[in-house]
C-alpha positions as CSV (number, residue, x, y, z in Angstrom):
1,M,154.1,88.0,65.7
2,N,156.1,84.8,64.6
3,Q,155.9,86.0,61.0
4,T,157.4,89.4,62.1
5,L,160.2,87.8,64.1
6,G,161.0,85.7,61.1
7,E,161.6,89.0,59.2
8,V,164.1,90.3,61.7
9,T,167.7,90.2,60.5
10,W,169.2,88.9,63.8
11,W,172.9,89.6,63.0
12,A,171.9,93.2,62.3
13,V,170.2,93.3,65.7
14,G,173.4,91.9,67.3
15,I,175.6,94.6,65.6
16,A,173.1,97.3,66.6
17,A,173.0,96.1,70.2
18,L,176.8,96.0,70.4
19,A,177.0,99.5,69.0
20,Y,174.4,100.8,71.5
21,F,176.3,99.2,74.3
22,A,179.7,100.5,73.1
23,L,178.2,104.0,72.9
24,G,177.3,103.6,76.6
25,A,180.8,102.7,77.5
26,A,182.1,105.9,75.9
27,W,179.1,108.1,76.9
28,F,179.2,107.2,80.7
29,T,183.0,107.1,81.0
30,P,185.1,109.6,79.0
31,L,182.4,111.7,77.5
32,F,179.9,112.4,80.3
33,G,181.0,110.1,83.2
34,A,182.0,112.9,85.6
35,A,178.8,114.9,85.0
36,W,176.7,111.7,85.3
37,D,178.4,110.9,88.6
38,R,177.5,114.4,89.9
39,S,174.0,114.0,88.7
40,I,173.5,110.9,90.9
41,G,175.8,112.0,93.8
42,H,178.4,109.4,93.1
43,D,182.1,109.7,93.7
44,R,183.8,107.3,91.3
45,S,187.2,107.8,92.9
46,A,185.9,106.4,96.2
47,S,184.9,103.2,94.4
48,K,188.1,103.2,92.4
49,G,186.1,103.5,89.3
50,R,184.7,100.0,89.6
51,F,181.0,99.2,89.6
52,P,179.5,95.8,90.3
53,T,179.1,93.2,87.5
54,P,175.3,93.9,86.9
55,Y,176.3,97.5,86.0
56,Y,177.9,96.1,82.8
57,I,175.6,93.1,82.1
58,L,172.2,94.7,82.5
59,P,172.9,97.5,80.0
60,M,174.0,94.9,77.4
61,V,170.7,93.0,78.0
62,G,168.8,96.3,77.7
63,A,170.6,97.1,74.5
64,V,169.7,93.7,73.0
65,V,166.0,94.0,74.1
66,T,165.8,97.6,72.7
67,A,167.5,96.5,69.4
68,V,165.0,93.7,69.1
69,A,162.1,96.0,69.7
70,I,163.4,98.5,67.1
71,A,163.8,95.6,64.6
72,V,160.3,94.3,65.2
73,V,158.8,97.8,64.6
74,I,160.8,98.2,61.5
75,A,159.7,94.7,60.3
76,L,156.1,95.8,60.8
77,I,156.4,98.7,58.5
78,P,156.2,98.0,54.8
79,A,159.0,100.4,53.9
80,T,162.5,99.6,55.0
81,G,166.0,101.1,54.7
82,P,168.4,103.2,56.7
83,L,166.1,106.3,56.7
84,I,163.1,104.4,58.1
85,G,165.4,102.6,60.6
86,T,166.9,105.9,61.8
87,G,163.4,107.4,62.2
88,I,162.1,104.5,64.2
89,G,165.2,104.4,66.3
90,A,164.9,108.1,67.1
91,I,161.2,107.7,68.0
92,V,162.0,104.8,70.4
93,G,165.0,106.8,71.8
94,L,162.8,109.8,72.4
95,A,160.3,107.7,74.3
96,I,163.0,106.2,76.5
97,A,164.5,109.7,77.1
98,A,161.1,111.0,78.2
99,A,160.7,108.0,80.6
100,T,164.2,108.8,81.9
101,L,163.1,112.3,82.8
102,T,160.2,110.9,84.7
103,N,162.3,108.4,86.5
104,A,165.0,111.0,87.3
105,L,162.5,113.2,89.2
106,T,162.9,111.4,92.5
107,P,163.9,113.0,95.8
108,H,167.0,110.9,95.8
109,T,168.5,112.2,92.6
110,P,170.6,115.2,93.4
111,K,170.6,116.7,89.9
112,P,167.6,115.1,88.1
113,Y,167.7,117.3,85.0
114,L,171.4,116.7,84.5
115,F,170.8,112.9,84.9
116,A,167.9,113.0,82.5
117,T,169.8,115.0,79.9
118,I,172.8,112.7,80.0
119,T,171.0,109.4,80.3
120,G,168.1,110.4,78.0
121,G,170.6,111.8,75.4
122,Y,172.4,108.5,75.4
123,H,169.3,106.5,74.7
124,L,168.2,108.9,72.0
125,V,171.5,108.7,70.2
126,G,172.0,105.0,70.9
127,C,168.5,104.0,69.6
128,T,168.9,106.2,66.6
129,I,172.2,104.5,65.7
130,A,170.7,101.1,66.4
131,G,167.8,101.9,64.1
132,L,170.2,103.1,61.4
133,I,172.2,99.9,61.6
134,I,169.1,97.6,61.6
135,G,167.5,99.6,58.8
136,A,170.6,99.6,56.7
137,L,171.6,95.9,57.3
138,G,168.3,94.3,57.8
139,T,166.9,95.0,54.4
């Protein structure tokens, strides 16, 4: 494992994590924010659009961990490049999207399929972009 971690291009992981996180800022605010709010039964106007600090910090931590995981998988494969990175990112994103659907199916989520579509879609697109960046810059 140490040999694999040594093959990771850490600055590419950082750029990928920032891109993944920035996508989330756009995805859950101007693009799909209102629909996502409906999916969880949240009224953003009641909270003046502000969420607690962990709402911003934990997604960044998650983006870093996911980007590292994608980079490690890419490093384990003999072939590299943007196409391989994109494929690995898409596979990881699809797995996270499937887990999101499972987690959305709780009795407390008012619109679980809408939640899973928006949140899972974000992870699929975000991981694919992260994989592309790592594959392109990490070779």
